[in-house]
Each structure stands twice: as C-alpha cells, then as structure tokens.
N, C-alpha and C positions, 0 to 999 in steps of 0.2 A: 586651448592650452595656455597656461599662464607662464610668464617668464620666471626663472628662478630668482628668489630674493637675494639681495646682496646687502652686506652690512653698510651702514651709513659711512660716508667718507670720514676717516679719522677714528672710527670706532674700533676698539680692540676686539678681537675675536673672542667669543665666549667658549671657554673650555671647562667642562665639568668632568671630572673623573670620579668613578664610584666603584668601590669594592664592597661587596656584601656577602656575608657567610654566616651560617648557623653553626653553633658549637655545642657540644654536650655540656650540661651544667655541672662540670666537675673542675677541680683545680687543673687537670690536664687540658681541658677545653679552654680555660682562661689563659694558660701559658701559650697554647697554640694560637689563640686569637691575637695576642700581643706580637708573637713572632711573625704571623702572616701580615698583620698591619704594617710592621716595619719593612718586611720584604716588599709589599706593595708600594710603600712610600719611596723606597730605594728605586723601584722601577719607574716611578713618576718623577724622579730627579731630586728627591730629598734623601741624600746619602746617609748610610749608617754612620753613627758616631758624631753627626753634626748636632748642635744644640737643639735644632727643631726636631730632629729624629729622636733624640734622647727624651725631650719633653713629651713628644707624642707617645713614646713607649711607656712612660710613666702614667700618662692619662689613660691609654688603652688598658694597661695592666690593672689600674685601680678600678676603672669602670667594669671590666670583666670580672675581677675578683668580687666586687660588690654584687654583681648579678648572680654569681655562683653562690655566694654566702647568704645574701639576703633575699634574692629573688627566685631562688631555686624552687621548682615544682617537680617532683619525681616524674621522669619520663618526658620532660619538656626541655627544649634547648633554649639557649639565649642567642641573640643575633647581634653581630657587629657590623656596622656600616661605617666606612671611611669615605669621606668625600673631599676632594680637592677642588675648591671653588675659587679659581684664580689664586689670590694671595691668602685665602683662608682655608685652613684644614679643619674639618668637622668630624669628630668621632662620636658615634652614637652606639649605645649598647641598650638593647631592649630585652626585657624578660616578661613573663606572663603573670607575675604576681603584682597586682595593682593595689592591693590593700596595704602593702608595706612600702610606702613612699618615703624617700629621704626628704629631709627638709629642703625647702627652696633656697636658692642663692640668697645670701644676706641674713638668713635666720641665724640667731646665735649658735655658736658651736657647743658641743657637748660639755658637761661639767669636767673639770680637770681629772677626776678619778674614774670617769666612765670607761667601761671596758670596750666600747665600740663607738663608732661615729666620727673617727678622726680621718678616715679615708677621703671624705669629701672636702676636708680642709686642704688636702693635697691638691685636689681638683680645683678648688677655689684659688689656691696660690699659683698654680701653673697655667690654668686656662685664662684666656682673655675674656671669655664669656662661657657660661654654662647654664643649663636649665633642666628641669624635670618636666616631661611631657606625657600626656595620656597616649597610650598606644591603642589603636583600633584593631580588632574588636575588644581586646582585653590586655591589661598589663600597663607597663610604663616604659618610657625611654629616657635615659639620661644622656644628654648631649653636651659635649664640650667643644669649644672652638678655640683655635690657635691661629693668630695672625703670623704668617710666615714672612721672613725677611725677603726683600726683593732680590 
C-alpha cells in the first residue's frame, strides 16, 4: 500500500471545475448555453453582473451563435465546455463542421462591408487568448480564455 500523495509545502491546491453540455444547434440552444454558462459561473463564485460574468456571457453567446450559424449540421448538436482553471476561465464551443473554419487569431478582419465575420472581432477584443482547434474525430472547437481578477 502506498501513502497518499500530499502537495509540496507552499504549493497552492489545484482546483479545476468543468461544466460540459450539448445543445441543439438552434438559436434557442445558443441562448440556453449562454444562460447555463452564467449560472454555472455564479455557482463557482463569479457572480452575475460582475465584469467577469458579463464578459463571459458575451464570449459564450458569440461562440454559441457562431456554432449555430456557421457550424450547424442538421440533427447534430454543438457542445459547450466551461472550465475554471484557477484564475483562468476557458470557454470552448465545438461543432461537427470542420470544413468551415473561422480565421485564426491575428488574421486580418473581414472587409468593412462584409455581411459576416465580425463576431470573432468581439471574441478577439474580449478574450485574453483564443484559438481554433481540431476536434477529434470530426469538427472544430473555438476556445476563448479570460483571465479573472483575483
């Protein structure tokens, strides 16, 4: 029998909180994803109405709306994962459409009169970091990170 492991002296405990849920690829599913993400953040100690909560709401809403608008495949859901990793909040939205990838961070924005493509400008402005990742076995994940105040 081995002794239980203990954290090194002075090391902060590691706390990771995860909320994951699939939603229908509809506007109603996107609204519900945003609401449940905010409810979960409130449960984790990021109260409704705070700047961090409001920013997270905008990020979750934009990523979910993009999944519903651009990543929708009839009969397939999108997935929202919210992770609280110490002082970092990570919001991930995955869909099954891999061929319609948004531009990577830092790629020039759409032309001024383009009809779409401005949503990720919101993500770029609000998130401290964001990226587009491959989803295994199929699809893509758009992840945005927000550094929370201590």
